[in-house]
C-alpha positions in Angstrom: 194.2 111.3 121.2 197.1 111.4 118.8 198.9 108.6 120.6 195.9 106.4 120.3 195.4 107.2 116.6 199.0 106.4 115.7 199.0 103.0 117.5 195.6 102.0 116.2 196.4 102.1 112.5 199.5 100.0 113.0 197.6 97.5 115.2 194.7 97.1 112.8 196.3 96.9 109.3 198.7 94.0 110.1 196.2 91.1 109.7 192.7 92.4 109.9 191.7 91.6 106.3 190.9 88.0 106.9 188.5 88.7 109.8 185.6 89.2 107.4 185.7 85.5 106.5 186.5 84.1 110.1 183.0 82.7 110.4 183.5 80.5 107.3 187.1 79.4 107.8 186.9 76.9 110.6 183.7 74.9 110.0 181.6 74.0 106.9 178.4 75.9 106.4 176.3 72.9 107.2 177.7 72.5 110.8 176.6 75.8 112.2 175.2 75.3 115.7 176.1 78.4 117.6 176.5 82.1 116.9 178.8 84.7 118.5 177.6 88.2 118.0 180.2 90.6 119.2 178.0 93.6 119.9 176.0 92.0 122.7 178.1 89.0 123.7 178.9 87.9 127.2 181.9 86.3 128.9 180.1 83.0 128.9 179.5 83.1 125.2 183.0 84.3 124.3 184.5 81.6 126.4 182.4 79.0 124.7 183.6 80.2 121.3 187.2 80.3 122.5 187.0 76.8 124.0 185.5 75.4 120.7 188.1 77.1 118.5 185.6 79.3 116.8 187.7 82.3 117.5 191.0 83.1 119.1 191.9 85.8 121.5 194.1 87.4 118.8 191.1 87.6 116.5 188.9 88.9 119.3 191.4 91.7 120.1 191.5 92.7 116.4 187.7 92.7 116.1 187.5 95.1 119.1 190.3 97.3 117.8 188.3 97.6 114.5 185.3 98.7 116.5 187.3 101.3 118.3 188.8 102.5 115.0 185.4 102.8 113.5 183.5 104.4 116.3 186.1 106.4 118.2 187.7 108.5 115.6 185.2 108.1 112.8 181.4 107.9 112.7 179.9 109.0 116.0 183.3 109.7 117.5 182.3 108.4 121.0 185.8 109.3 122.3 185.6 106.7 125.2 189.2 105.6 124.9 192.2 107.6 126.0 195.1 105.2 125.1 195.6 101.7 123.6 197.8 98.9 124.8 200.5 98.5 122.0 201.1 95.0 123.2 197.5 93.8 123.2 197.9 91.6 120.1 201.2 90.0 121.3 199.6 89.3 124.7 196.6 87.7 123.0 198.9 85.5 120.8 200.7 84.3 124.0 197.5 83.5 125.8 196.2 81.6 122.8 199.3 79.5 122.9 198.9 79.0 126.6 195.3 77.9 126.1 196.3 75.3 123.5 199.2 73.9 125.5 198.0 74.1 129.1 194.3 75.1 129.0 192.3 78.1 130.2 193.1 80.0 133.4 189.4 80.8 133.8 186.6 83.0 132.5 189.0 86.0 131.7 191.6 84.0 129.9 192.5 85.9 126.7 189.6 88.3 127.2 190.2 92.0 126.2 189.1 94.4 128.9 189.1 98.2 129.3 190.5 99.9 132.3 189.6 103.3 133.7 192.7 105.6 133.4 193.1 106.0 137.1 194.2 102.4 137.6 198.0 101.9 137.5 199.2 100.0 134.5 202.9 99.5 134.4 203.1 99.3 130.6 200.5 101.9 129.6 200.4 105.5 130.9 198.1 106.2 133.9 197.0 109.9 133.8 193.7 110.2 135.6 192.6 111.9 132.4 194.9 114.8 133.0 197.4 116.4 130.6 199.3 117.2 133.8 200.2 113.5 134.1 200.6 112.9 130.4 202.7 109.8 129.8 203.1 109.0 133.5 204.1 105.4 133.7 203.7 104.0 137.3 206.3 101.5 138.6 203.8 98.6 138.7 200.3 97.5 138.3 197.5 98.3 140.7 196.7 95.4 142.9 193.4 94.8 141.1 195.0 95.1 137.7 197.5 92.4 138.7 194.6 90.1 139.7 192.9 90.7 136.4 196.1 90.0 134.4 196.8 86.9 136.5 193.4 85.7 135.5 194.4 86.0 131.9 192.7 89.3 131.0 194.2 91.5 128.2 194.2 95.2 128.9 193.0 96.4 125.5 192.8 100.1 126.3 192.5 102.8 129.0 189.2 104.6 129.3 188.7 108.4 129.3 187.4 109.8 132.6 186.4 113.0 134.3 189.7 114.6 135.3 191.0 113.2 138.6 187.7 111.5 139.0 185.5 114.5 139.6 183.4 116.2 136.9 182.4 119.7 138.2 179.6 119.9 135.6 181.8 118.8 132.6 180.7 115.2 132.7 182.9 112.9 130.7 185.5 115.6 129.9 189.3 115.5 130.5 192.1 117.7 129.4 194.0 114.7 128.0 191.1 112.7 126.4 188.6 115.4 125.5 184.9 114.8 125.8 183.3 111.4 125.8 179.8 111.2 124.3 176.8 109.0 125.2 176.4 106.4 122.5 172.6 106.5 122.9 172.4 110.2 122.1 175.5 112.0 121.1 174.4 115.3 122.5 174.1 113.8 126.0 176.9 113.0 128.4 178.1 109.6 129.6 177.9 110.7 133.2 181.1 110.7 135.4 183.7 110.0 136.3 183.7 106.5 134.8 181.9 107.8 131.7 184.5 106.4 129.3 184.2 102.9 130.8 180.4 103.0 130.6 180.4 104.3 127.0 183.0 101.8 125.9 180.9 98.9 127.2 177.7 100.3 125.7 179.5 100.6 122.4 180.8 97.0 122.7 184.5 97.9 122.7 184.9 95.1 125.3 182.8 92.9 127.5 184.3 94.2 130.8 185.6 97.6 132.0 186.7 98.8 135.4 185.4 101.9 137.1 185.8 103.7 140.4 183.0 105.1 142.5 183.5 108.0 144.9 180.1 109.7 144.6 178.2 107.4 142.2 180.9 107.2 139.5 180.3 103.6 138.6 176.6 103.5 139.0 175.8 106.8 137.2 177.7 106.0 134.1 176.2 102.4 134.1 172.7 103.9 134.4 173.1 106.2 131.4 174.9 103.5 129.3 172.3 100.9 129.9 174.7 98.5 131.5 175.4 96.9 134.9 177.7 98.7 137.4 178.8 97.3 140.7 179.9 99.5 143.5 181.0 96.9 146.1 181.2 97.2 149.9 184.2 99.5 150.5 187.0 97.1 151.4 185.9 94.3 149.2 188.1 95.5 146.3 191.5 97.1 146.8 192.2 100.7 145.9 196.0 100.3 146.0 197.5 101.7 142.8 194.4 103.7 141.9 194.8 107.5 141.8 192.8 108.6 144.9 190.1 111.2 145.0 188.7 110.7 148.5 189.7 107.5 150.3 186.8 107.8 152.7 184.5 107.1 149.7 186.6 105.6 146.9 185.6 102.1 145.7 186.6 100.1 142.7 184.4 97.7 140.7 183.3 96.2 137.4 181.1 97.5 134.6 179.6 95.0 132.3 176.5 94.3 130.1 175.1 91.6 132.3 174.8 90.8 136.0 176.5 87.4 135.4 179.5 89.1 133.8 179.7 91.6 136.7 179.6 88.7 139.2 182.4 86.9 137.4 184.5 90.1 137.4 183.8 90.9 141.0 185.0 87.5 142.2 188.3 88.1 140.4 188.7 91.6 141.6 187.8 91.1 145.3 190.5 90.2 147.8 192.5 91.2 150.8 195.4 93.5 150.1 197.9 94.5 152.8 198.5 97.8 151.0 194.9 98.8 151.4 194.0 98.4 155.1 190.3 98.8 154.3 190.3 95.4 152.7 191.4 93.7 155.9 187.8 93.8 157.1 186.8 91.7 154.1 188.8 88.6 155.2 186.4 85.7 155.0 183.6 87.8 153.6 184.4 87.7 149.9 183.9 85.0 147.3 185.9 83.9 144.3 182.7 82.9 142.6 179.8 85.2 142.9 177.9 83.5 140.1 176.8 80.9 142.6 174.3 83.4 144.0 172.6 84.1 140.7 169.0 82.8 140.8 166.1 83.7 138.7 163.8 83.1 141.7 165.9 85.1 144.1 163.1 87.7 144.6 160.5 85.2 145.6 159.7 85.8 149.3 162.2 88.7 149.5 161.3 91.9 151.3 162.4 94.9 149.4 162.3 98.5 150.6 161.3 101.0 147.9 162.9 104.4 148.8 160.5 107.2 147.9 162.8 110.1 148.7 164.3 110.2 145.3 161.1 110.7 143.3 160.3 114.0 141.7 163.3 114.6 139.4 161.9 113.4 136.2 158.4 112.0 135.4 159.8 109.2 133.1 162.3 108.1 135.7 159.6 108.0 138.3 157.3 106.0 136.0 160.0 103.5 135.2 160.8 103.1 138.9 157.1 102.4 139.7 157.1 99.8 136.9 160.2 98.2 138.5 158.3 98.0 141.8 155.4 96.3 140.0 157.8 93.9 138.4 159.5 93.0 141.7 156.0 92.2 143.2 155.2 90.1 140.1 158.4 88.2 140.7 157.3 87.3 144.3 158.9 90.1 146.4 157.1 91.9 149.1 157.7 95.6 148.5 157.4 98.1 151.4 157.8 101.9 151.3 160.9 103.4 152.9 160.9 107.1 153.8 164.4 108.1 154.7 165.2 110.7 157.4 165.7 114.2 155.9 169.5 114.1 156.6 169.9 111.2 154.2 168.2 112.7 151.2 171.3 114.7 150.2 174.7 113.9 151.7 176.7 115.9 149.2 177.5 118.9 151.5 179.2 116.5 154.0 181.0 114.6 151.2 182.3 117.9 149.6 183.9 118.9 152.9 185.6 115.5 153.2 186.8 115.6 149.6 188.4 119.0 150.1 190.2 117.8 153.2 191.5 114.5 151.7 192.3 115.2 148.1 195.6 117.1 148.5 197.3 114.8 151.0 196.1 111.6 149.5 196.9 112.6 145.9 200.4 113.8 146.9 201.0 110.5 148.6 200.2 108.8 145.3 202.4 111.3 143.3 205.4 110.4 145.4 205.1 106.8 144.1 205.7 107.9 140.6 209.1 108.2 138.9 210.3 110.7 136.3 209.3 114.3 135.9 205.7 114.0 137.2 204.7 116.9 139.5 204.8 115.8 143.1 202.4 118.4 144.7 198.9 119.6 144.1 200.2 123.2 144.1 202.5 122.4 141.2 199.7 120.8 139.3 197.5 123.9 139.7 200.3 126.1 138.6 200.8 124.0 135.4 197.0 124.0 134.8 196.9 127.8 134.9 199.9 128.2 132.6 199.4 129.7 129.2 200.4 126.6 127.4 197.6 124.6 129.0 195.0 127.2 129.9 194.9 128.5 126.3 195.2 125.1 124.6 192.4 123.3 122.7 191.8 121.1 125.8 192.3 123.1 128.9 191.5 121.8 132.4 187.8 122.1 133.5 187.8 125.5 135.4 185.6 123.8 138.0 188.2 121.1 138.5 190.9 123.7 139.1 188.6 125.4 141.7 188.0 122.1 143.4 191.8 121.5 143.6 192.4 125.0 144.9 189.7 124.4 147.6 191.6 121.3 148.7 194.9 123.2 148.7 193.3 125.9 150.9 191.7 123.4 153.3 193.2 122.8 156.7 193.2 119.1 155.8 193.0 115.9 157.9 193.4 117.8 161.2 190.4 120.1 160.6 187.8 119.8 163.4 184.9 119.9 161.0 186.4 117.1 158.9 187.0 115.0 162.0 183.4 115.6 163.2 181.9 114.5 159.9 184.0 111.4 159.5 183.9 110.3 163.2 180.2 111.2 163.9 178.1 112.0 160.9 179.2 109.1 158.7 178.8 106.4 161.4 175.4 107.9 162.1 174.4 107.4 158.4 175.5 103.8 158.6 173.6 103.2 161.8 170.4 104.8 160.5 170.4 102.7 157.3 171.2 99.5 159.3 168.4 100.3 161.8 165.9 100.8 159.0 166.7 97.6 157.3 167.1 95.4 160.4 164.0 96.8 162.2 161.8 96.1 159.2 163.6 92.9 158.1 164.3 94.4 154.7 166.6 92.3 152.5 167.5 95.1 150.2 166.4 98.6 149.0 165.7 99.9 145.6 165.7 103.4 144.1 166.5 105.0 140.7 170.3 105.1 140.2 169.9 108.7 139.0 166.9 110.9 139.4 167.1 112.2 135.8 168.3 110.8 132.5 171.7 111.7 131.0 172.0 115.5 130.8 173.2 117.4 127.7 177.0 117.6 127.2 178.4 120.8 128.8 178.8 122.6 125.5 175.0 122.6 125.0 173.3 125.3 127.0 169.7 124.5 126.1 168.1 121.2 125.2 164.3 121.3 125.4 164.1 117.5 125.4 165.9 117.4 128.7 163.7 117.5 131.8 165.1 117.6 135.3 163.3 119.3 138.1 166.2 119.1 140.7 169.7 120.5 140.9 171.5 117.3 141.7 170.2 114.0 140.1 173.0 112.0 141.7 171.7 112.2 145.3 170.6 108.5 145.5 174.1 107.3 144.9 175.6 109.1 147.9 174.1 106.6 150.3 176.4 103.9 149.2 179.5 106.1 149.3 179.0 107.6 152.7 177.9 104.3 154.3 180.4 102.1 152.4 177.5 99.8 151.6 177.2 98.1 148.2 175.0 99.2 145.3 174.3 97.5 142.0 172.8 99.4 139.1 171.0 97.5 136.4 169.0 98.7 133.4 165.3 99.4 134.1 164.2 100.8 130.7 164.4 103.7 128.3 162.9 107.2 128.1 161.0 108.4 125.0 164.3 109.9 123.8 165.9 106.4 123.8 168.0 107.1 126.9 168.7 104.2 129.3 167.7 104.6 133.0 169.1 102.4 135.9 167.7 100.9 139.0 169.9 100.4 142.1 169.7 97.4 144.4 171.3 98.5 147.7 172.1 96.6 150.9 174.2 96.4 154.0 177.9 95.6 154.1 179.0 92.4 152.2 175.4 91.8 151.0 176.7 91.4 147.4 175.5 87.8 147.2 171.9 88.8 148.0 172.0 91.9 145.8 173.4 90.1 142.9 170.7 87.5 143.2 168.0 90.2 143.2 169.6 92.1 140.3 169.9 88.9 138.2 166.3 87.9 138.8 165.1 91.3 137.8 167.5 91.5 134.8 166.4 88.1 133.5 162.7 89.0 133.8 163.0 92.3 132.1 165.8 92.1 129.5 166.1 95.8 129.0 169.6 95.9 127.6 169.9 96.8 124.0 172.7 98.2 121.8 172.9 101.9 120.8 172.1 102.6 117.2 175.2 104.7 116.8 177.6 101.7 117.1 176.0 98.8 115.1 177.6 95.5 114.3 180.4 95.5 111.7 181.3 93.0 109.1 182.9 89.9 110.5 181.5 90.3 114.0 178.8 87.6 113.6 180.6 84.3 113.9 178.7 81.0 113.2 180.2 77.8 114.4 
């Protein structure tokens, strides 16, 4: 985190002093008609303030940097950020000038965002959270990053993540970034592997972050952060330029406070990319504007399948899920019970086999694209991880992550008969079963808890009597979307008595994002569960009247 600390002081002290009077400098007190509150603001609200001249992108960047300074390395020490963009203020100034002279490019013009540290960014290191790739600068931006920059977004920072996108029990930890904490309870984890992105949005370090989802890694962190996480249909958003974990499952998507903001971001991120063949299937099936499908009445007359197979992990999660079912009925939906076949209740053993087969060859293909002295093989990475300099350092690699890498190194790889059987027979079977269930019963979408238990204690805490989870793996609901490639959207569905957020997933068939976004929006608007964590309150100058 030293690199971040050094940059942050310089970025903040230049011109931040005047921000405390921003709300009084542009308009007389008697003309106040609107208020921008940074801690729970949305893209729509920020754009309105920018369009009316109540705030500039430069000021917005500085306000967010002040929050990061206050809550990352001081106070609760959330530790969601792994590096900062040293050019963020300069980029904001340029985009402010462009707004004045030409106008806005769209809803992300001059908006600071946070990017998970496995997305290539040509001017900021991309490390996948690993000290083994420290200061690795890729030759260009990931396809999705280019789309976001072209839309006018400012990459404010890179988010910490579980190393190489897999947690192995140390949720939110990386050897380069350390341990990210859950802003709602600092002794609980932010889930993984997009835990840094989720915690950053929960703490209002930005209005939008990117995540990746291989086995629930957008939706799980969104659930425990009380935000919205969209795992799109695989192929809707390009993975080119993203450090791979398992391309059979990897997906990229947005993490935001609201469904509307997620819909805006998804429309910008989606698109066909020749460098990711999986996206070719999305030709003609994506939209530049997903907000057109947001309807408070979307659930009226809808038929929703409530999956019962993921009950039994935690009594509070089960109760909140039942309350969600009742709310859907109240909003006009017909809710039917869905009991999945036994083989769909836990797909992890199949996924683990595929991950072991794919990680080495796919990661090494990525490493070959990097310049400089970056290791080019998984074997070399493991050797460095086990070296005394790293293994005995303050932040060593997670031992489980090393074992997982070694298992991939030892695996027979993409020619293995078991791997081929799973990918060519088992996974199509999962898709066919889910499709058959939904089509035979005319179900428009399914619901289930995003995770079967609330956020668990950070790995350094061995015993927390307030944590109740009666199963070994609370992430099993998420695996359906990864194995099938179907979309899933997690939205807040309430809090436990410990004040921990819990998420509800809306799940559907390929390219059903318009329908699912409508359902998620209607539910969100009727419940309004989102609220800020007490550990990261509003700071002076963050409430702007105009």
